[in-house]
C-alpha positions in Angstrom: -11.6 20.8 -29.6 -9.1 18.0 -30.3 -7.1 18.1 -33.3 -7.0 14.5 -34.3 -10.2 12.1 -34.3 -9.2 8.9 -33.1 -10.6 5.9 -34.4 -10.9 3.1 -32.0 -11.1 -0.2 -33.7 -11.0 -3.6 -31.4 -9.5 -6.4 -33.4 -11.9 -9.6 -33.7 -15.2 -10.7 -32.1 -16.7 -11.1 -29.2 -19.2 -13.7 -27.5 -23.0 -13.5 -29.6 -25.5 -15.6 -27.9 -23.1 -17.7 -26.0 -20.7 -18.2 -28.6 -17.6 -16.8 -29.3 -17.8 -15.6 -33.0 -14.1 -15.2 -34.0 -11.7 -18.0 -35.4 -10.5 -20.7 -32.6 -7.1 -19.3 -32.8 -8.4 -16.0 -31.4 -8.9 -18.2 -28.2 -6.4 -20.5 -25.7 -7.9 -22.7 -23.4 -5.4 -23.2 -20.4 -5.1 -26.7 -18.5 -6.9 -25.0 -15.1 -10.1 -24.6 -18.0 -9.7 -20.9 -18.0 -10.4 -19.8 -21.5 -9.0 -16.6 -22.5 -10.8 -14.9 -25.9 -8.9 -11.9 -27.8 -11.9 -10.5 -28.8 -13.2 -10.0 -25.8 -9.9 -8.9 -24.0 -9.6 -6.4 -27.0 -13.1 -4.7 -26.0 -12.5 -4.4 -22.6 -9.2 -2.2 -23.7 -11.4 -0.4 -26.1 -14.5 0.2 -24.0 -11.8 2.0 -21.2 -10.1 4.2 -23.8 -13.3 5.3 -25.2 -14.3 6.1 -21.4 -11.3 8.2 -21.2 -11.5 9.7 -24.2 -14.7 10.8 -23.2 -13.0 12.1 -20.1 -10.8 14.5 -21.9 -13.2 15.6 -24.7 -10.8 13.9 -26.8 -12.9 13.0 -30.3 -13.1 9.3 -31.0 -15.0 7.2 -33.3 -15.8 3.9 -32.1 -15.3 1.1 -34.8 -16.4 -2.1 -33.6 -19.1 -4.6 -32.8 -19.7 -7.6 -30.8 -19.2 -9.7 -34.2 -16.0 -10.0 -36.4 -16.5 -7.6 -38.9 -15.1 -8.0 -42.2 -11.4 -6.6 -43.3 -12.8 -5.2 -46.2 -15.5 -3.4 -44.3 -13.9 -2.0 -41.4 -11.5 -0.4 -44.6 -14.6 1.1 -46.2 -15.6 2.7 -42.8 -12.2 4.1 -41.6 -11.8 5.8 -45.2 -15.1 7.3 -45.1 -14.1 8.7 -42.1 -11.2 10.0 -43.6 -12.8 11.7 -46.5 -15.2 13.4 -44.4 -12.7 14.5 -41.2 -9.2 14.4 -42.8 -7.2 14.2 -39.5 -7.8 11.1 -38.0 -5.7 8.3 -36.5 -6.3 4.5 -36.3 -5.6 2.7 -33.2 -6.2 -1.1 -33.7 -6.4 -2.6 -30.7 -5.1 -6.8 -30.3 -3.6 -8.9 -27.9 -1.2 -11.4 -28.9 -0.2 -14.7 -29.4 2.5 -17.1 -29.4 3.3 -17.6 -25.9 6.0 -14.8 -25.7 5.3 -11.2 -23.4 5.4 -8.0 -23.9 3.5 -5.0 -25.9 4.6 -4.6 -29.9 3.2 -1.6 -31.9 3.0 -2.1 -35.7 2.7 -0.3 -38.7 2.9 -1.0 -42.8 6.3 -1.4 -44.0 8.5 1.2 -45.1 8.7 5.1 -44.1 5.1 6.6 -43.5 3.8 8.9 -41.7 2.4 6.3 -39.2 6.1 5.8 -37.8 6.4 9.1 -36.0 3.2 8.5 -33.9 4.0 4.6 -33.2 7.7 5.9 -32.2 5.7 8.4 -29.8 3.5 6.0 -28.4 6.5 3.3 -27.9 8.4 5.6 -26.4 5.6 6.3 -24.0 5.7 2.5 -23.2 9.3 2.6 -22.0 8.8 5.6 -19.9 5.8 4.4 -18.1 5.7 1.0 -18.1 9.0 0.2 -17.9 8.4 -3.4 -15.6 6.3 -4.4 -19.1 8.9 -5.9 -21.9 8.5 -3.8 -25.2 8.9 -5.6 -28.3 10.9 -3.0 -30.3 12.2 -3.7 -33.9 15.2 -1.0 -34.0 17.6 -3.2 -35.7 15.6 -3.1 -39.2 15.2 0.6 -39.4 16.1 2.3 -36.0 12.4 2.8 -34.6 10.4 1.4 -32.2 7.6 0.1 -34.0 7.3 -3.6 -35.9 6.3 -3.4 -39.9 4.1 -5.6 -41.8 1.5 -5.1 -44.3 -1.4 -5.8 -42.1 -4.8 -5.7 -44.2 -6.2 -2.8 -42.1 -2.9 -1.1 -41.7 -1.9 -1.3 -45.3 -5.3 -0.5 -47.3 -6.3 2.6 -44.6 -5.8 6.4 -46.1 -5.0 7.6 -42.2 -2.3 7.5 -40.3 -2.8 3.9 -38.6 -1.0 1.9 -35.3 -2.0 -1.7 -34.4 -1.4 -2.4 -30.9 -0.4 -5.8 -29.5 -1.1 -5.8 -26.1 0.6 -8.6 -24.2 0.4 -12.4 -25.5 -3.0 -13.9 -24.3 -2.0 -17.7 -24.1 0.4 -16.8 -21.8 -0.7 -17.1 -18.5 1.5 -14.4 -16.7 0.5 -12.5 -19.4 -2.8 -13.2 -19.7 -3.5 -12.2 -15.7 -2.5 -8.6 -16.7 -4.7 -8.9 -19.0 -7.6 -9.7 -16.8 -6.5 -7.1 -14.3 -8.4 -3.9 -14.1 -5.3 -2.6 -12.7 -3.2 -3.2 -15.8 -5.7 -2.4 -17.9 -6.3 1.4 -16.4 -2.2 1.6 -16.9 -2.3 0.9 -20.8 -5.1 2.9 -21.0 -3.3 5.7 -19.6 -0.2 5.7 -21.5 -2.5 5.6 -24.7 -4.0 8.9 -23.4 -0.6 10.3 -22.5 0.4 9.7 -26.1 -2.4 11.4 -27.2 -2.0 14.3 -25.2 1.4 14.7 -26.9 0.1 13.9 -29.8 -2.4 17.0 -29.8 0.7 18.8 -29.1 2.6 18.4 -31.7 2.7 19.3 -35.5 3.4 15.7 -36.8 
């Protein structure tokens, strides 16, 4: 039995009845007519992570549908699970925009319990995926996570990480995001992090 229960959240919506259900800013159309849908990408990673957690016999809760569920509803669900299980960690999966490159981990502003989990995950990415840029924020508070009061991070009771995996509006990053080999590498990093978290008293 695992020490923690991991809540897997896939940011934004997917395609329902041939229509993308998330705001247009969460998609990008390339000049070659390829369209990157962030919500679709996020769900690919979430499903792969869930499959791996099942194989590892790690407790998890899947917290997404193809719809773009309101943030308040997702937060309420997470906090309800917290009241039941207590030892839960939220992993909210996203991909970035802004034509940059690389991976980011976000927590809320200030020093929180989430920072320790984020630091460990950042260290895993740097060690296991050295060929991918890790976009850290060490110049402000000395650790690897970036900080912002995103609604889902600020209002949940449990430790929470928001992972931005590459930039869906950067063609080079997008090709990685839809590559099963790259997807599996990211999932392996997250699972190696979970294995370490399970052995530590944080």
